[in-house]
N, C-alpha and C positions, 0 to 999 in steps of 0.2 A: 972368303967363305960366304956362302949364301945364307942370309938371315931369315929367309922365308919360313923354313921349318920351325925355328924358334918363335917367330911371330905367330905362326899358326897354333903352336902349343900354348902360348900365353893367351891368345884370344879364346881358345877352347877352355883353358883352365879357369880363366877369369872372365867368362863370357858376359856375366851380369854387369860388368863395369863398362860395357859398350853403351849402356843407357845413361845419359847425362844426369838424370835425376838421381839415379842410384849412386853415381860417383859423388855427387854433392852430399848425399846422405852419409856415405861411408866417410868422407872427409870430415864432416861435422862430428860423427860418432867417435872417430879415433881421438879427437881432441876432447870431446865432452866426457867420454867414459874414462879416459885417463884422469881427468880432473875429478870425476866422481870417486874413483878409487883413492885418489890423494886425500879427498875430504873424509872418506871412510876411515882411512888409517889415522889421520890427524884427529878425528872426532873421538875415536876410542882412546887414543893417547891422552887427549885433553881431559876426558872424563876421569881416567885413572889418576892423572896428575892432580886434579882438583879434589878427588874424594879418597884416593888410595884404597878403593873398595872394589872387590870383585862383584858384590851385589849391585852396585851402581852400573857397572858395565853390563850385567845381565838385564837390568832395568832399561838401560839405553837400547839394547837390541829388542827388547819386548815392545818398547814404545815406538820404535821405528818400523817394526814388522807387523804389529797388530793391525794397523789400518789396511795394510796390504791383504791380510787374511780376511778381514771383514768386508772389504770393498771390492775385491778383485772380481767376483762373479757379477756383481751389479755393474761394475765398471766395464766389463767385457760386453754386456748387453748395450750399454750406452755408446761405446766406441763403435759398435757395428752400425749405428744409426747416424753417425756424425762424420763430417769432413775431417779426415785424419790429420791433414797438414795443419788445419786451423787448431785442432785439439793439441797437437804437438807444440805449436807456437805458444799456446796457453800454458802447458805443463812446463816447457823449458823456461818460459818467462817466470813462472812461479819458482822453479829451481834457482834461477838467477837471483830472485829476491831473497829466497831462504839462505843461499850461500853468502850473499852480501850482508844480511843481518848477522849471521854467525861470525863473519869476518870482522864486522864492526864491533861487536861486543867483546871479541877476543883482543882486537888491536887496542881498543880503548881501556882494557883492563877491568871491565865491569862484569865479566862473564861469571855466571854462577851455574851450578849443576842443573837447576830447574830450567834455566834458559836453554841449555844444551838438549835436555829432554823435550822441551816444547818444540824446538826447531827440528829435532829428529822426528817428532810426530807429524809435523807439517810435511817433512820430506816423505814420510811413509804414505800419507794421504795422496800427495801428488804422484808418487811412484805407482800407486795402485792403478792410476789411469795411464801414466806415461809408459810403463814397461809393456803392457799388452798392445798399446797403440803402436809402439815402435816395431814390435814383432809383426803385426798384421800390415803395417804400412809398406813393408817390403814388397808385398804382392802388387801394389799399385804403382811401383816404380820400375818394374821389369816386365818382360813378356812371360808367357806361360812356360815356355821351354827353359827359361833362365831362372825360375823361382828356386829350384834346388841349389844352383850355384850361388844365388844371392844369399840364401840361408847359411850356406857354408862360409861365405865371406863374412857375413854378419857375426857368426860364431867365432871366427878367427879374430875379428876386430875386438870382440868382447874379451877373449882370453889374452890377447896381446896387451890390451889395456890393463888387465889384471896383473900382468907381469911388470909393465913399465910404471904404472901409477904408484904402487906401494914402494918401489925402489926409489923413485924420485921423491916421494913423500918422506921416506926415511932420511934422505939427505937434507931436505928442507927443514924437517923437525929439528935436526941437529944444528942447523945453521941459523935459520930465521924464525923458527917456531911455528906453532899451529896456524897463526894468522896468515902466513904466506901461502900455506896450502889452501886455505879457504878463499883467499883473494884470487888465486890462480884458477880455482874451480869456478868461481863466479864468472871470471873472464872467459872460461871455456864454453859457457852456455851462449855467449855472444856469437861464437863461431857457428853453433848449431842454428841459431835464429837467422843468421846471414845466409846459410846454405838453404834453409827452408824457404826463405824469401825469394831466392834465385831459381827455385824449381818451377818448371812449367807443367802444371797439373790443372785439370778442370776442377772448378769449385763444386763441392757437393753440399747441398743444404741438409738440415736436420730432417730425418725421415721417421715418420710415425706409423708407417704401414706395418701390417703383420700383427702378431700377437704382442701382448703387453710385455713390459720388461720382466715382471714377476712370472708370467707364464713361460717366457723363454728360459728364465733361470731354472724353473722347476723342471722343464722338459730336459734341459742339459744334465741336471743332476740325476734324474730318473734314468736317462740313457746310460750314463756312466755306471750307475749301480746295476742296471740290468745286464750289461756286457761283462761277463765273468772275468775274461782275461784283462780287460781294461780296469775293472774294479780291483783286482788283486795287485796289478802293477802300480796303480795309483796309491793303494794302501801301503805297499812296500816303499814307494818313493816318499810318502808322507812320514812314515816312521823313521826312515834313515835320515831324511833331510831335516825333519823336525827335532830329532833327538841326537843323532850321531854327528851332524855337521855344524853344530852351534859352538863348537870349541873355538872358532875364530873370534868370537866375542871376547874371549878371555886371553887372547894373545898378548895384550899389553901387560897383564899380570905375569905371564910366563916370561916376557922379555925383561921386565923390571925386577920381579921378585925371585923367579926361579933361576933364570940365566944371568941375573945381575948385569944386564946390558942396557944399552940406550936405544934411542929411536932408530938408529941405523939398522940394528939387528932386528928390531920390530918390523921395519919395512922389508928386510930380507926374508923374514919368516913368511910374510904374506906373498912376497914374490915367489918363494919356493912353492907355496900352494898353487899359485897361478901357473907356474911352469909345469908342475906336475899335472894339473888339469889339462893343459894344452897337449902335453905328451900323451896323456891317456886318450884324448879325443883322436889324435893322429893314429895311435895304435889301434883304436877300434875300427878305423877304416881298412885295416889290413887283417881283420879277423878271418879265421877259417870258415867253412860252410856252416849251414844251419845246425848240424848236430852239436857244434861246439858253443852255441849261443848260451844255453843254460849253464854250461860249465864255466864260461867266461864270466857270467853274472855272479855265480857263487864264488869263483876265484877272486873276482874284484871286491866283493863284500868282505871276504876273509882277509885279503891283503890290506884292505882299508882298516879293518880292526887291528891287524898287526902293526901297521904304521902308526895308528893313533895310540896304541899301547906303548910303543917305543918312544913316541914323542912325549907322552905323559911322564915317563920315568927318566927321560934323558936330562942330563945336566950339562951336556957338551953342545956348544952351538953348532958345529958341523954335523953332528949326529941328528940334532933336532931339525936342521934344514933338510937332510936326506929323508928323515922319517916323514916330515911334512909333505915333501914332494911325492913320496911313495903313497901316502894316504890320499892325496888329491888325485894322483894318477889312476888309482884303482877305484876311486869313488864316483866314477862316471856311470851313474845309474840312469839310463835313458829309456824312455818308453816310446814304442811305435805302435799305432793302432790304425786300422782302416775303418773309417766311419763314413758310411754312405747314406745314412738315413736323416741326418741333420740338415735341414734346409736353411740356407742363408738368405741374404737380402735379394730381392728381385727374383726369387724362385730358383736361384742358382745354388748348387751344392759346392761349397768352397771349403776344403779342409787344408789347413796349414799347421803343421806341428813344428815349432821352432826348436824343440828338443826332441830328437828322434834318432833311433839307431840307424847306422848305415846299413843298407840292404845290398847284399852280395847278389850278383846276377845268377850265381850258381843255385841260390835258394829258389829263385823264380823258375829256373829251368827244371829243378827237381819237383817242385810242388805244382806248378802250373805250366807245363810244357806247351799246351795249346794256346796260351795267352801271350807267349813270348815270341816275338818275330822281329824281322828287320824290314824297314820300309825305305824305298828309294824314290826320289822324285825331284822335280825342279820347282823351286819357289822363288818368289821375290823377297829378298831380305830387306826389310824396311830400314833397319839400322845401318846396314852397309850400302844401301841405295843401289843394289845390283841383284841380278838373277844368279842364283847359285844352284849347283847340283847337290842336294842334301841326302845324306845317308843317316838314317835314324835307327837306333835300337830301341824297341818299344816293349813295354809290358802293358797290355791293353791300351789305354789312351795315354799312359805315362811315358814320356820321352826319357830314356835312360842315358842316351848319348846321341849327340848330333854333330856331324861333320859336314862341311860344305866348301865347295870351291867353284870358281867360274871357268875352269879350263875344259870341263867335260859337258858343257851345257849345249844341247842341240839348238841350232839357230832358230828353228821354227818355234820351239817351245819358249825360248827367251823372248822372241818377238811377240808371241801371244800374251805373255805375262806383262811385258812392258807396255803393250797396247792397252791392256786393261787399266794400268796405272795412269796412262795418258787420258783415257776416256773418263776416268774417275776424277780427273783434275789434280792428281797428286804429282804429276810430272808435266812441266810446260815445255813445249817445243819452241825455242826462241825464234826460229825462222818462220814459224807459222803465224804470220802477221796479217795485216789488213790486205796486203797485196795478194796473199794466198786466198783469202776469202773472196776477194774480187774476182780472181781467176775462176774459182768454182762457180760463182754466180754467173759469170760470162758463159761458161759452158752450159749451165742449166737454162739460161735464157735463149741461147742459140738453139738448143734442142726444142724449146717451147715455140719460138718464133719461126723456126725454119725446120720443120719435121722432115722435109724432103731430103735434107742433108744427112739424115740417119746418124746423128750424133746422140749418144745416150747420155742422159742427165746423170749427175753424181748424187746418189741417194745417201742416206745416213749409213747404210750398210757399206756403200762404196767408200765413204769417208773413213770408216773403221779399217777397211782393207788398205787404203792409202797410208793410214797411220802405221799399220802393221808392216807395210813395205818400208816405211821410214825406219822402223825399229829393227828391221831384219839386219843381222850381222852385229848388233850391239848387245851388250850384256849389262850395261850400267845406265843409270839415269842421266849421268853427265854426258855419255855418248849420244843419247837420244836428244837431249837438250841442244846439243851443238850440231846436230845433223842438218844438212841443207834440205830444203823441201821442194823448191821449184823444179829441179831436175827430175825428181820422181813424179811430180804432178804432170809435167809435160810429156813424160813417157806414157801417161795414161791414154793419150790420143795418138793417132797416127800422124805422119808428117803432113798428109793431105788435110786432115782435120785441123791441125795447128795452123796451117796456112789459111783455111777457111775462117777460123775464129778471128785471126788477126785482120782478115779482109772484111768480114761482116760486122764484127763487134770489136773494134780496136780499143786499146787502152787510151790512146790520145787521138784527137781529131785536129787535122790541119785546116785552119780557117782561111778565108779569102785574103786576109792581110799577112798571111805567112806564119802566124803564130800557132803554136800547138798547145792545146788545152786538154787537161785530163778529164776523162769521163768516168762518172760513178754509176755503177749498175746496182740495182736493187732487186730483191726477190719478187717484188710486185711493183707495177708502175713503170713508166718510161725511164730510160737512162737520162742522166743529168750532166750537162757540161757546165762547169763553174769557172768563171774568169772575172778578173777585175775590169771595171768599166773602161779603163784606159787600154786594156788588151783587146777590147772589142771594137775600137775605133776602125772605121773602114769596112765593117762587116754588116751585111744586110740579109734580110730574108730568114728562112727557116733552115734548121739542121735536120738531117736524117741519116740513118745508118742502114746497113743491110741492103744496099742498092736501092735506097729510097723507101723501104718498107717499114722502118722503125723510126718514128718521130722522136726528137730529142728536146727535152726541156732545157732552157738556158737560165742558169742562176747567175744573175749580175751581182758582183761583189763591190763593196766600197773599197777605198784604199786600205782600210784596216782589215780586209778579208771578211767582213761581215756581209751577209746577204741583204740586198736592198730591194730586189725585184726578181720574180720568176716569170719567164715568158716563153712562148714557143715561136715568137716572131719578132726579130730584132728591128725590122722596119717600123712596125707599129710602136715599139719601145722608143726608138729615136724620135718619132713624131709626137707621141702623146705623153710619155713619161719623162724623157730625158731633160727637157727644160726645167721642170720642177726639181728633179734630182740634182742637176747642175747648180741651180741657185742655192740649194741648201748645203751641198757638200763642198762647193768651191770656197765657201767662207771657212769651213773647218779644215780643209786641206788645200791651202792656197799654193803650195809648192808643187802640186801635181798638175799634170797637163789637163786642161779642160777646153774642149773644142766647141 
């Protein structure tokens, strides 16, 4: 069975993973987020075990999320001006220290509720910088057309960790206790730091240009408040998320007091909420058209209320799990807004919403039919290192879908794109070596010294044409790198011109003693014959090329191939210079012949 269609499907579905940096990021996040959810589960269970109080659980959530609320706006302005990888290394290192301290106090048995609160506050302060940094960092690891796919993968990783982490934590709580969860979480941050260190990204220094941090914050708040749709949706999100979704803080109470269960059931409850959220997100991608959007939002809020009510009154574990999953599945309140007035760094307008509704193409066609179109073209795919025929469905400048293959690429267009990559230095033709450059110089000097032969010199434009001929018939960088060059270069001249160049300006010159020495041609100045002093024995006089019209410089080399003298007359060299050269070099190289 041909596997190509499946490979194409995978490449299209997970196109962002073709970027090495993003693959490293996803690998680290899978491990780290799973560990974070394990710590979240264990931390709530630990606080309830120490205090047996619902108030302390609420205080724990307040302590952990208050720094996020207070610092997030300011942190966003700081993040936009800093190198994100360096900032992530700092935040992940701080998380590692926080998790290690929490694991130590639990393992040694000295843990107290105030210690858990203090470390939760530290986690919240670090998270105020880490969470928005991770969301915006996605942009720097992928290309523009893969940003949407990268966000989807990032969301899938988060929800998958939300399922796996609590389930594993429930098992660990029942077997090794809270300390095991905290130690594993601390270890998970090491994976993130290793992945960040292996990324190949340019370093960005702290940037102070533009408005001050305070001015930037004020402008962002004013813009959100002026935009009616955005203001209403953010208020709705704040009310429902701030009041309706905080029940998860009290899950240890439900597990221990209401359901009379242990940590395994506690972990399963959180896993059910995570599974429901993942199912809800997947369901949203298959929504009907725009007329059903408001209905789906109202239905989701209503179903969320029903699920939360059933969960509150349920005393049966299976029913609680189903109600929790229903509640999370319908609680996907996501906001999408087009913002075109907020200027980012460097004068660019960059809008990235990590939480956004899926946009159906039907909506775009209904509302903006003139802005929806398909584009076809041939491009050089930097990631695949080949020319592909790309078909894109676009809404204005937004690429909704892109497909490419190398089978339908016209040879002339592929050659032009590959030539541009070669001229820019991004593709190296391995066979284009010093011999090729010497051949071009020989042609140009022949045209200069012997204009009556009517040989045209090779200009920079001709060089680009030669490269395009080399690239013709190829679609990949590898094919261009391995392409032979000299046959194409020799086809540039006629058979008569090739004979003339070998006659007038040969690559090698046969001397009177029968030895053949290589001649180097330069863009300016005479050609140079280089030979070791022993290879010149028996040779007198001067050398010329082009039937005596072009004098040749003679570069005399020592036995170690280093130049010792440049002359245009060997007779005078043997008479005037050789005795002194022989006296000096014969002592250093006694095994060589000296006449």
